[in-house]
C-alpha positions in Angstrom: 11.7 7.3 4.1 9.5 10.4 4.7 8.5 11.1 1.1 7.3 7.5 0.5 5.3 7.5 3.8 3.8 11.0 3.0 2.9 9.9 -0.5 1.2 6.7 0.7 -0.7 8.6 3.4 -1.8 11.3 0.9 -3.0 8.7 -1.5 -5.1 7.0 1.2 -6.6 10.4 2.2 -7.5 11.1 -1.4 -9.0 7.7 -1.9 -11.1 8.0 1.2 -12.3 11.5 0.2 -13.2 10.2 -3.3 -15.3 7.3 -2.2 -17.0 9.3 0.5 -17.9 12.1 -1.9 -19.0 9.7 -4.6 -21.4 8.1 -2.1 -22.8 11.5 -1.3 -23.2 12.4 -4.9 -25.2 9.2 -5.6 -27.8 10.0 -3.0 -31.3 10.9 -4.3 -31.6 14.6 -5.1 -34.1 16.3 -2.7 -37.3 17.6 -4.2 -37.1 20.8 -6.1 -38.7 24.1 -5.0 -42.3 24.1 -3.9 -45.2 24.1 -6.4 -45.4 27.2 -8.5 -49.0 27.8 -7.4 -47.7 28.6 -3.9 -45.0 31.0 -4.9 -45.5 34.7 -4.8 -46.1 36.4 -8.2 -43.1 38.0 -9.8 -42.7 41.7 -8.9 -42.8 44.3 -11.6 -40.2 47.0 -11.2 -41.5 50.4 -10.5 -41.5 53.0 -13.2 -38.0 54.3 -13.8 -36.4 51.5 -11.7 -34.1 49.2 -13.5 -35.0 45.5 -13.6 -32.9 43.1 -11.4 -31.3 41.6 -14.5 -30.1 45.1 -15.5 -28.9 45.9 -12.0 -26.8 42.7 -11.5 -24.4 40.8 -13.7 -25.5 37.7 -15.5 -26.4 34.7 -13.2 -23.5 32.6 -14.5 -20.9 35.0 -13.2 -20.0 35.7 -9.6 -18.6 39.0 -8.2 -15.0 37.9 -8.9 -15.7 37.5 -12.6 -15.9 33.7 -12.5 -18.4 31.2 -13.8 -20.5 29.3 -11.4 -18.2 26.3 -12.0 -15.3 28.4 -10.7 -13.6 29.1 -14.0 -11.9 32.4 -14.2 -13.4 34.8 -16.7 -11.3 35.0 -19.9 -8.2 33.5 -18.2 -8.5 29.8 -19.1 -7.9 28.8 -15.4 -10.1 28.2 -12.4 -10.8 29.6 -8.9 -12.2 26.3 -7.8 -11.1 24.3 -4.7 -11.5 20.6 -4.1 -13.9 20.1 -1.2 -13.8 23.9 -0.9 -10.2 23.7 0.4 -7.5 22.3 -1.9 -6.4 24.5 -4.8 -7.9 23.2 -8.1 -6.9 26.1 -10.4 -5.7 24.0 -13.4 -9.0 22.0 -13.8 -11.4 23.2 -16.5 -14.9 21.8 -16.8 -16.0 23.6 -20.0 -13.4 22.8 -22.6 -15.1 24.6 -25.5 -13.4 27.8 -26.7 -10.7 27.8 -24.0 -7.6 29.8 -25.0 -4.1 28.3 -24.6 -2.1 29.4 -21.6 0.9 31.6 -22.2 4.2 30.8 -20.5 3.6 33.6 -18.0 0.1 32.3 -17.2 1.5 28.7 -16.6 4.0 30.0 -14.1 1.5 32.3 -12.4 -1.2 29.7 -11.9 1.3 27.1 -10.6 2.7 29.6 -8.2 -0.8 30.6 -7.0 -1.6 27.0 -6.2 1.8 26.0 -4.8 2.0 28.9 -2.3 -1.7 28.9 -1.4 -2.3 29.3 2.3 -3.7 25.7 2.6 -0.4 24.2 1.6 1.6 25.3 4.6 -0.4 23.4 7.3 -0.5 20.4 5.0 3.3 20.4 4.6 3.6 20.9 8.4 1.4 17.9 8.9 3.5 15.8 6.6 6.7 16.9 8.4 5.2 15.9 11.7 4.3 12.5 10.4 7.7 12.0 9.0 9.2 13.0 12.4 7.0 10.7 14.3 7.8 7.8 12.0 11.5 8.5 12.3 12.0 8.5 8.5 15.2 9.8 7.0 17.0 9.3 10.3 19.9 11.4 9.1 17.8 14.5 10.0 17.7 13.3 13.6 15.0 14.4 16.1 14.0 17.6 17.9 12.8 20.9 16.6 15.8 21.5 14.4 15.1 18.2 12.7 11.4 19.0 12.3 12.4 22.3 10.6 14.5 20.4 8.2 11.7 18.0 7.4 9.3 20.9 7.0 11.6 22.6 4.6 12.1 19.4 2.7 8.3 18.9 2.3 7.9 22.4 1.0 10.8 22.0 -1.5 9.6 18.6 -2.7 6.1 19.9 -3.4 7.3 23.1 -4.9 9.8 21.5 -7.3 7.3 18.9 -8.4 4.5 21.4 -9.1 6.7 23.7 -11.1 8.4 21.0 -13.1 5.1 19.3 -14.1 3.0 22.4 -14.4 5.2 25.2 -15.6 8.8 24.4 -16.6 8.3 21.4 -19.0 4.8 22.5 -20.2 6.4 25.8 -21.3 9.5 24.2 -22.9 7.5 21.5 -24.7 4.4 23.6 -25.4 2.1 21.3 -23.5 -1.1 22.3 -21.7 -0.8 21.6 -17.9 -4.6 21.9 -17.3 -6.9 18.9 -16.7 -9.9 19.1 -19.0 -12.8 17.2 -17.3 -14.8 14.8 -19.4 -18.2 14.6 -17.5 -19.4 12.1 -20.1 -20.2 8.4 -19.6 -20.4 6.3 -16.4 -18.0 6.0 -13.5 -15.7 3.4 -15.2 -15.4 5.4 -18.5 -14.7 8.7 -16.7 -12.2 7.1 -14.3 -10.3 5.5 -17.3 -10.3 8.9 -19.0 -8.9 10.6 -15.9 -6.2 8.0 -15.4 -5.2 8.2 -19.0 -4.5 12.0 -18.6 -1.4 11.1 -16.7 0.0 9.7 -19.9 -1.8 11.8 -22.6 -2.2 15.5 -22.6 -2.9 18.4 -24.9 -0.4 20.6 -26.6 -0.9 24.3 -26.7 -2.3 23.9 -30.2 -5.0 21.4 -29.0 -3.4 18.1 -30.3 -3.0 15.0 -28.1 0.5 14.1 -27.1 2.4 11.9 -24.6 2.4 13.7 -21.3 6.2 14.3 -21.0 5.5 17.1 -18.6 4.0 14.7 -16.0 6.2 11.6 -16.5 9.5 13.2 -17.2 8.8 16.3 -15.0 8.1 14.2 -11.9 11.2 12.1 -12.6 13.4 15.2 -12.8 11.8 16.6 -9.6 12.4 13.3 -7.8 16.1 13.4 -8.9 16.6 17.0 -7.8 14.9 16.3 -4.5 16.9 13.1 -3.7 20.4 14.2 -4.8 20.4 17.8 -3.5 19.0 18.3 0.0 17.9 14.9 1.4 20.3 13.5 4.0 23.7 12.1 3.1 25.2 9.2 4.9 26.2 10.2 8.4 26.6 9.2 12.1 23.9 10.0 14.7 23.7 9.5 18.4 21.0 7.3 19.9 20.5 6.1 23.5 21.5 2.6 22.4 24.3 3.6 20.0 26.1 7.0 20.3 27.8 6.5 16.9 25.1 4.8 14.7 25.9 4.9 11.0 23.0 6.1 8.8 23.3 5.3 5.1 22.6 8.0 2.5 19.1 8.4 1.0 20.7 9.6 -2.2 20.3 6.4 -4.2 18.7 5.5 -7.6 16.2 3.1 -5.8 15.1 6.0 -3.6 14.7 8.3 -6.6 12.6 5.7 -8.4 10.4 5.2 -5.3 9.9 8.9 -5.0 9.0 9.2 -8.7 6.5 6.4 -8.5 4.9 7.9 -5.4 4.5 11.3 -7.1 2.9 9.8 -10.2 0.6 7.6 -8.1 -0.6 10.5 -6.0 -1.1 12.7 -9.1 -3.2 9.8 -10.7 -5.5 9.6 -7.7 -5.8 13.3 -7.5 -6.8 13.7 -11.1 -9.6 11.1 -10.7 -11.0 13.1 -7.8 -10.9 16.2 -10.0 -12.9 14.5 -12.7 -15.8 13.8 -10.4 -15.6 17.0 -8.2 -17.9 19.1 -10.4 -20.7 16.5 -10.0 -20.2 16.4 -6.3 -20.1 20.1 -6.1 -23.4 20.5 -7.9 -25.1 17.9 -5.7 -23.8 19.6 -2.5 -24.9 23.0 -3.8 -28.4 21.8 -4.6 -28.8 20.2 -1.2 -27.6 23.4 0.4 -30.2 25.5 -1.5 -33.0 23.1 -0.7 -32.1 23.0 2.9 -32.1 26.8 3.0 -35.5 27.0 1.5 -36.8 24.4 4.0 -35.5 26.3 7.0 -36.7 29.7 5.8 -39.4 31.3 7.9 
């Protein structure tokens, strides 16, 4: 079954990325900038010339109006990307004074992440793996079958994202964002991240059972399984020109899809918890390397 295989593969990829990145983050930080005695004295602006601080925006904002941690200015969302690639727009590092999202904002940020340009090659990759495995044989083989698998991967991801991030959060007034902890050791922070699958914030800031994730993923699994996945059919193979293929539209299949989605979301949220630390380590190393290679 393609969705099970894709979810397992995705989970393995996320785990490998997490452990590799955590290993890099635990490396010794390179020495800081050279001794101040060797640095050039600060330049005094010429008379009538504005100082650099007056000419440029504050150092904690970039040109797109975002904080250095990727958080969008005054929007309560993020412009960050996990490993500089995967959309991470619903993760917030600084939880102080963050306004609640409106219904329009919830739908907008989910749409921005779901239809991001990175998603399409990823879905194409998952469809190719499903085709190679021969999962959901009711689709058959060939380019037409690959197109069906590609469309199924897009639909599965889109429905799940909107159900857990926009539809139910709007109806139940729950906050779809992940608020990073950044407090305590690896074990404590990992436990916090995993617990966010079951506990979330409401729009008013209270803690509540995460119906949006648990129920939303179950609804998306049911929609996916019973609407466009293959029915029972007959297909032709070299050994059997009239082979019967049973339907994938079963309760067991729905439960497996649901469990795979929740499991993948759990691994992803743990990666999100530690990504800011990894990002800062990588940024510091890049700056030190740039200073060391400067003429």
